[in-house]
C-alpha positions in Angstrom: 0.0 0.0 0.0 1.1 3.5 -0.7 -0.1 6.4 1.4 0.3 10.2 0.8 -0.4 12.8 3.5 -0.8 16.5 2.7 0.7 18.1 5.8 -0.5 21.5 7.2 0.8 24.8 6.1 2.2 26.3 9.4 5.2 25.2 11.4 3.4 24.5 14.6 0.6 22.6 12.8 3.2 20.4 11.0 4.7 19.6 14.4 1.3 18.8 15.9 0.6 16.5 12.9 3.5 14.3 13.7 1.2 12.3 15.9 -1.0 11.6 12.9 2.0 10.4 10.9 3.0 8.1 13.7 -0.5 6.7 14.0 -0.7 6.1 10.2 2.6 4.2 10.4 1.3 2.1 13.3 -1.9 1.4 11.5 -0.2 0.5 8.2 3.2 -0.7 9.2 4.1 -2.2 5.8 2.9 0.8 3.7 5.0 3.4 1.9 4.3 6.6 3.8 5.0 9.9 1.8 4.1 13.5 2.6 3.5 16.8 0.8 4.8 19.8 2.7 5.4 23.5 2.0 8.9 23.8 0.6 9.9 26.2 3.4 9.0 23.5 6.0 10.6 20.5 4.3 13.5 20.7 6.7 11.1 19.9 9.6 9.4 17.1 7.6 12.8 15.4 7.4 12.8 15.2 11.2 9.5 13.3 11.3 10.1 9.6 12.1 8.8 6.9 9.7 8.4 8.9 6.5 9.7 7.4 3.2 9.5 10.3 0.8 8.9 14.0 1.1 7.4 16.0 -1.8 8.1 19.8 -1.3 5.4 22.1 -2.6 6.0 25.7 -3.6 3.1 28.1 -4.1 5.5 30.3 -6.0 6.1 27.6 -8.5 2.5 26.2 -8.5 0.3 29.2 -8.0 -3.5 29.1 -7.9 -5.8 26.1 -8.3 -4.3 25.3 -11.7 -0.8 25.1 -10.1 -1.9 22.8 -7.3 -3.6 20.6 -9.9 -0.5 20.3 -11.9 1.5 19.5 -8.8 -0.9 16.8 -7.8 -1.0 15.4 -11.4 2.8 15.1 -11.3 2.5 12.5 -8.5 0.1 10.2 -10.4 2.9 7.9 -11.4 3.2 7.0 -7.7 -0.3 5.4 -7.8 -1.2 6.2 -4.2 -3.9 4.1 -2.5 -4.7 6.6 0.2 -4.5 10.4 0.3 -5.0 12.1 3.7 -5.8 15.8 3.5 -5.0 17.6 6.8 -5.5 21.2 5.7 -9.1 22.4 5.3 -8.4 24.4 2.1 -10.1 23.7 -1.3 -6.7 23.8 -3.0 -5.3 20.9 -0.9 -8.3 18.8 -1.9 -7.8 19.7 -5.5 -4.2 18.5 -5.2 -5.4 15.2 -3.8 -8.0 14.8 -6.5 -5.3 15.4 -9.1 -3.1 12.6 -7.8 -5.9 10.1 -8.6 -5.3 8.3 -5.3 -7.9 5.6 -4.9 -9.3 7.1 -1.7 -9.0 10.7 -0.7 -9.8 11.4 3.0 -10.4 14.7 4.6 -12.8 16.9 6.6 -15.8 18.2 4.7 -14.9 21.9 4.6 -15.1 24.6 2.0 -17.3 22.6 -0.4 -14.7 19.9 -0.9 -17.1 16.9 -0.7 -17.0 16.2 -4.5 -13.1 16.2 -4.5 -12.8 13.8 -1.5 -14.0 10.2 -1.6 -14.3 10.1 2.2 -15.6 13.2 3.9 -15.8 13.4 7.7 -17.0 16.0 10.2 -14.3 17.9 12.0 -14.9 17.5 15.8 -15.3 20.7 17.8 -13.2 21.8 20.8 -10.3 19.3 20.4 -6.6 20.0 20.5 -5.3 20.3 17.0 -3.3 17.1 17.4 -6.4 15.2 18.4 -8.3 16.8 15.6 -5.9 15.4 13.0 -6.0 12.0 14.7 -9.8 12.0 14.6 -9.6 12.0 10.8 -7.7 8.7 10.8 -9.9 7.3 13.5 -13.1 8.1 11.6 -11.7 6.5 8.4 -10.4 3.3 10.1 -13.0 3.0 12.8 -10.3 2.4 15.4 -9.1 4.7 18.1 -5.4 5.9 18.0 -4.2 4.6 21.4 -0.7 6.0 21.1 -0.4 9.8 20.6 3.2 10.8 20.0 4.2 14.3 19.0 7.9 14.1 18.4 10.8 15.0 16.1 14.1 13.2 15.8 17.4 15.0 15.0 20.4 12.9 14.0 22.9 14.5 16.2 22.0 16.5 19.3 24.4 19.0 20.6 25.9 18.9 24.1 23.7 20.5 26.8 24.9 23.9 27.8 23.9 26.5 30.4 21.8 28.1 27.7 18.2 29.4 27.4 16.8 29.9 23.9 14.4 32.9 23.6 11.8 33.3 21.0 9.7 36.5 21.4 8.4 36.4 17.8 5.3 35.2 16.1 3.7 35.4 12.7 0.7 37.0 14.3 1.3 40.4 15.9 -1.2 39.6 18.6 1.1 36.8 19.8 4.4 38.7 19.6 6.0 40.1 22.7 5.8 44.0 22.6 9.3 45.4 22.2 9.4 47.3 25.5 8.1 44.3 27.4 10.7 42.1 25.7 13.5 44.5 26.6 12.4 44.6 30.2 12.1 40.8 30.4 15.5 40.2 28.7 17.3 42.5 31.2 15.5 40.8 34.1 16.6 37.4 32.8 20.3 38.3 32.4 20.3 40.0 35.9 18.6 36.9 37.5 20.5 34.1 35.9 24.1 35.5 36.1 26.0 32.6 34.5 23.4 31.6 31.8 23.8 32.5 28.2 20.7 33.5 26.1 20.1 32.9 22.4 17.6 35.1 20.7 16.2 33.3 17.6 14.1 34.4 14.7 13.7 34.4 10.9 15.4 36.8 8.6 12.4 39.0 8.4 12.4 39.3 12.2 16.0 40.6 12.5 14.8 44.2 12.9 12.4 43.3 15.7 15.1 41.4 17.5 17.6 44.2 17.0 15.1 46.4 18.8 15.0 44.1 21.8 18.8 44.4 22.2 18.8 48.2 22.4 20.4 49.1 25.7 20.5 45.5 26.7 22.3 44.7 30.0 24.9 41.9 30.1 24.8 41.8 26.3 28.0 39.7 26.3 25.8 36.8 27.4 23.1 37.4 24.7 23.6 35.9 21.3 21.5 37.1 18.3 20.7 34.1 16.0 18.0 36.0 14.0 18.2 34.9 10.4 21.2 32.7 11.0 19.6 29.3 11.4 17.4 27.2 9.2 14.8 25.0 10.9 16.9 21.9 11.4 19.7 24.1 12.8 17.2 25.8 15.1 16.2 22.4 16.4 19.8 21.5 17.1 20.4 24.8 18.9 17.3 24.1 21.0 18.5 20.6 21.8 21.6 22.1 23.5 19.5 24.4 25.7 18.4 23.7 29.3 15.1 25.5 28.5 13.3 27.4 25.9 11.2 30.5 26.6 8.9 31.3 23.8 5.7 33.0 22.7 2.8 31.0 21.3 4.4 30.1 18.0 5.9 27.4 15.8 9.2 27.3 17.8 7.2 26.5 20.9 6.1 23.3 19.3 9.6 22.5 18.0 11.1 22.7 21.5 8.3 20.7 23.0 8.5 18.0 20.3 12.3 17.7 21.0 11.7 17.2 24.7 13.3 20.4 25.8 11.7 22.1 28.9 9.5 24.8 27.4 7.8 27.9 28.9 5.2 29.3 26.6 3.6 32.7 26.9 0.0 32.9 25.7 -2.0 35.9 24.8 -4.4 35.9 21.9 -4.1 32.2 21.2 -6.1 29.5 22.9 -3.9 27.1 24.7 -6.7 24.5 24.9 -6.3 23.6 21.3 -2.9 24.9 20.2 -0.6 24.7 23.1 2.4 22.3 22.7 1.0 18.8 23.1 3.4 17.0 25.4 2.7 18.1 29.0 5.9 16.9 30.5 8.4 19.7 30.9 5.8 22.3 29.7 4.7 25.4 31.5 2.0 27.6 29.9 1.7 31.2 31.2 -0.9 33.8 30.4 -1.9 37.0 32.2 -5.6 36.3 32.3 -6.4 39.8 33.2 -8.5 40.9 30.2 -12.0 39.8 29.3 -11.0 39.5 25.7 -8.5 36.7 26.3 -8.1 34.7 24.2 -9.5 36.5 21.2 -7.7 34.2 18.7 -7.2 37.2 16.4 -4.0 37.9 14.5 -4.0 41.6 15.5 -5.3 43.4 18.6 -8.4 45.5 17.7 -8.8 47.0 21.2 -5.4 48.2 22.2 -3.3 48.3 19.1 -0.6 46.2 20.8 -1.1 42.8 22.5 -1.8 44.1 26.0 -2.5 40.5 27.0 1.2 39.8 26.4 2.3 43.0 28.1 0.5 42.1 31.3 2.2 38.7 31.8 3.9 38.6 35.2 7.7 38.7 34.7 8.2 37.1 38.1 6.1 34.1 37.1 8.3 33.7 34.0 11.4 33.9 36.1 10.1 31.3 38.5 9.1 28.9 35.7 12.5 29.1 34.2 14.2 28.8 37.5 12.5 25.5 38.1 13.8 24.0 34.9 17.3 25.4 35.2 17.6 24.0 38.7 16.2 20.6 37.7 17.8 20.1 34.3 
């Protein structure tokens, strides 16, 4: 049997879908298991255990519905038996239809019912990981007993007295305000006097991170990795850290899937369905002082800046990190 899975489009969602990939491998142990993933995230797909082949997909090279159709058509020679469609988009269903997989399985969203051979209802109020798993469960009629969100890197670095800091997010409402970030960074370097700190981010976040470092205290113990690591390199850096402090974002899921103690700061996002899945070595912190929390919006309509992030208690963050640093 040959199985193809269309992975989600966002970093955190790809990490949360690793449990689905693991469950498919457990259900069909002798099958060829391949995935389609955004080209920018193919480095993470390489860290998902049990995959046989990765098909990188670029919207730039295959734009519009005609582009995704051509991409799907290019995979027909593989003669897939099953196509699991994890994203809700119409385009991902078109891609699956174009592959001519014998069965195309997905949630019945966005009028996709005529493109999928097996449509199922998406359950409400589930964690994203369990939501993905429910698709396999509804198709097979069997419950996924083992739920493993995990990534494997070939060579982990040696543990250091290091804390990785990610104050960024694709959504402005989940990003740490610059003034709050500066204050928190200085408090961290004052409190943990021998620890090094690594600020991470994508190339487009370099300016934001540069702003955090203005007038930074003890800057000799703060390294700026913004734009200097690809995703596998970021994973390796995290693997050397004693803890990761991060906003609600893709890197939070990376750290958690690698088994690194992780402190996650939540504001606009809803931790009930998108917090990192593994509860061991995880601490979720939110201010909880505003009636609008969590709004799940990408921008703050009320305050202009994410006040829910600004109100998070810095002492609570210090205490959470202190626990992990003293028990690592």
